[in-house]
N, C-alpha and C positions, 0 to 999 in steps of 0.2 A: 739219774733224778734222783730225785731225793723229795718225802712229802714235805707241803708248809700247807697244806689244808684240805679239806672235805666239804663234801654235797651236800642234803639232802631234799628230796619232796616232803613238800609241807604238806599241808590238808588243802590246800588250793592246787596240785598238783605241781607248780613250780621247784624248781631244785634254786636251795637261796642254803649259803653257805659261805665260809669267811675263806682269807688268807691271809698269814703271817709271816712276815721273814725283817729280817733285822731295820730294813727300810721301806718294806711295803704291809700296811697292813691292813683292809677292808669287807665287805662285806658285800658278796654279789649274789645275781639270782638270774635262773639262764631261760631265755624264754626263746621258744620254739620257735624255726622258722616252718611259713608256709609256703614252697616255692614250687613249680616245676624245674623250674634252672636243676639239672645238676651237679652243677658248682656249686651254688648258694651251701651257704653250714646249717645245720644241723644245730642250731642256738646259735641265736647274739649273749653277749655276755654282759651281763648290767654289772652294776659297783654302784651303790648308796652314796652319795655325798652328805658332805659335812652340814648343809645344808639340811640333806635328810631328799631329795629328789636324787629317781634312780641315772645314774646314767653311762651310755652303753659305749664298753670300753676296748670290744672286741670282738670276736665269734669264736665258734667249733668247727669240726670239720669231722666228719667220719670218717677210722683210719684203719686197716688190717693189720698186726703183727702180721710180717712175714717169717718169723717162727715159727709163733702157736698160733696164728688163726682166729686170734684172740681179738676181739673188734674194741678201740678204744675211741674217748673224740679226742683232739687236736685242734691247736690254734693257739692267741693271742692278747695278751694282755698291754693297753696302751691309749697313752694320756702323756699331755702339753706337761704335766707335772712330772715324764715320767724321762728320765734322762735315753735310760729304752726299754721296747719292749719288752714287755716278760715270757718266754714260750713258757706255756704249760703243756697239759697232758691228761686226761681227767679216765679212771679206770674204777671202771662197774665192779660194783662190790657183791658179794647171794645175796646181803637185804636191800642189796638199789639205790644206798651211796655209792657214792667216784672219792675215788681216794683222790691228791688235787698234787699233782707229778708238777716239779720246776726243771729244764735244763738248761744250759747254755749253748747256742747255734755251734760247732765246730769250725773250726777255724781253718781256709784251705789256703795257699801254700800263695796263690793270690791277696787274702787279709795281709798280709803280711807285709809293710812298706818293705823297700830294698832302703840299702842306705844312701847315702844322700851325696859319697863321695866315692859311691862302688869303682873296684881300679887301678885308683888313683893313684898309690906307690904309698908311697911312707908318708911324717910325719913333714917328711922337711913340702911334700906338694902334695900338704894337705888332709895328711886322714885322722881320724881324730879317732879318739879313745871314746868306749860308754854314757860318759856323764854330758860328752861335745868339748870336752876341748881338747886342746892339736895331744896328738900319741906321741912319745916318750919316746928322741932318740930310743934302739935296740930292744921296744920288747913294739915292733912291728914285722907284721909278713914281710915285709917290702926290703930288713936287710938281706942279706948273705946268711946264708944255711950254720958261717965258722962262731959265728957273732951267737950270741946266748943272752936269752935278757936275766937281768939278773933280779928276781926271784924278792927276794930280801932273804934277813933273816923266818928260818920256818920252824916252828915250835920244839921236830926232833933235832934242828939246832942248834935248838937255846936250853934244850935239857941238855947236852956233850961237852 
């Protein structure tokens, strides 16, 4: 996780702060959610628009660390202008402010698409290189084990 911002409580009791990354720069505010629903978030996340209004862009739920038992807030920020949601966690500091950290969701095997030509053999049967071009003969796994792929001249070959 990397810190990308912070939230501090203002005189009106709202948490306000900023997030800054290479692609995202926004002013945020948290609005406490009052609900009897046990699955409701603790806070709604609002961002200041270019026109100056506050727009709801996400929510935060309270979580507990499995390792330390420490409570923290976790959720995401999403907007039609963003390619993907930004997953964040907010960790309370001693001065009652929050450090905002982000993490990229872990990919599972199901997230990785299988090759289009899986199990089709060598280039004569449609095997492709990583760039999508037909695989060159002698470099495919479908060839006999006695054949070696021509890897070309290597740095150590060139030096001798």
